[in-house]
C-alpha positions, 0 to 999 in steps of 0.5 A, a space after each residue: 147110685 148110678 154115677 153117670 147118665 148119658 142122654 143120647 139125643 138126635 141133636 146131641 150127646 150129653 153126660 151128667 154126673 149124679 150124686 145124691 142131690 143133683 145131676 150135673 152136666 159134665 160133657 156135651 157133644 153136638 151131633 146130628 144122628 138123623 143126618 149122619 152119612 156114617 152114623 156108626 163112626 159119629 156114635 163110636 167116636 162121640 161116645 169114646 170122646 165123652 167117656 173120657 170125662 168119666 172117673 175111673 170105674 164109674 157106673 154109666 147108663 145111657 138113655 136114648 130118645 127120638 133118633 133111636 126110636 125113629 130109626 131101628 138101624 140107629 138103635 141097633 148101632 147104638 146098642 152095639 157101640 154102648 155094649 163095647 163100653 159095657 154100658 146099658 142102653 134104654 130107649 124110652 118112649 115119647 110119653 116116658 120123656 114127657 113124664 121125666 121132664 114134668 117130674 123134674 120140673 115138679 121136683 125142683 118147683 113144687 108150687 110152680 104150675 106152668 106148662 112144661 116144654 121139652 124139645 129135642 132133635 127129633 121130637 117135642 113134648 108139652 106137658 100142660 098143668 092139667 097133665 095133658 100131653 102133646 107129643 110132636 114127632 118133629 124137632 130141631 133137626 126136622 125144622 132145620 131141614 124143612 125150613 132151611 134154617 141151617 142155610 145162610 140168613 137170606 135162605 132161611 124160612 123163619 116166618 114160615 117155620 114159626 107159623 107151621 109150628 104154631 099150627 101144631 101147638 095145643 090151643 090152651 097153652 098158657 104160661 110155659 117153661 122151656 127146658 133143656 139148657 135154655 137158661 144157660 143159652 140166654 145167659 151166654 147171650 146176655 139176655 136179661 132174665 128175672 128169676 129165670 123169667 125172660 120177656 117176650 120183647 127181649 127174646 124177640 130182639 134176640 131171635 131177630 139178631 141171631 136170624 141175621 147171623 151166618 153159621 160161623 158167626 152163630 158158632 162163636 156164641 155157643 154156650 157149649 160146643 160150636 155145633 150146638 148153635 146149629 139148632 139155635 134158629 130152630 129152637 128160637 122159632 119154637 119159643 116164638 111160636 109158643 109165646 104167640 100161641 099162648 099169648 104171653 109176655 114172658 116164659 120160664 127158661 130152664 136148664 132142667 132135662 130128662 136126666 133131672 127127671 130120672 134122678 127125681 124118680 129116686 126121690 132126690 132133689 134135682 138142680 
């Protein structure tokens, strides 16, 4: 069994330690690969830093997603960086991402049928209960740039962002799960959930409050490293657009991710 999996995303680098029954997050580092002026330095220093959390003689593999799909030069850099550490890098397709997140959710919730949404820095996958996939070629980083969500509160185009996202969502969206650390995020910000369900009104209140905070204020609230909150406004816009498109009054917040799907592929229970 592989000891560790590195999830190499556009917005973050996450390390999970695997055992026979779970994939446990043991390290996270926020970066912005699609925007880095020196991606080799960012990737090299980031990988070196996060690998310090590995146990000696551990076996590590890396899974790359949208940033490495979108920019061949980033993929080439990543291959070189991981090769220096003796780590195999596998760049997966959007379809494979969608399959992994759906598999992770079904493994954890065998009798719990909802649409599953996986959001990254450069792409979004939606797998509906009928197994139909919607693959969007934009993510957190793209929304930050397009709608100036990383600027001061008065410069952010939040309403425009929500409307634009909504125009790209499937018309028959229903109850949905929003994955990738959302439950930890809500818990950190003291948003009440019931069995991981968050009400629309509670989330709208949170989103309105955070939209008025500047970057420094947001970073103080991070459940992970401070820079992780640079994607919070964009992520909130995605959830709000999903709630409106689906015309539902709650959503399921989940910490599951594609690494849980990787583990589920081997027949183990994911957490």
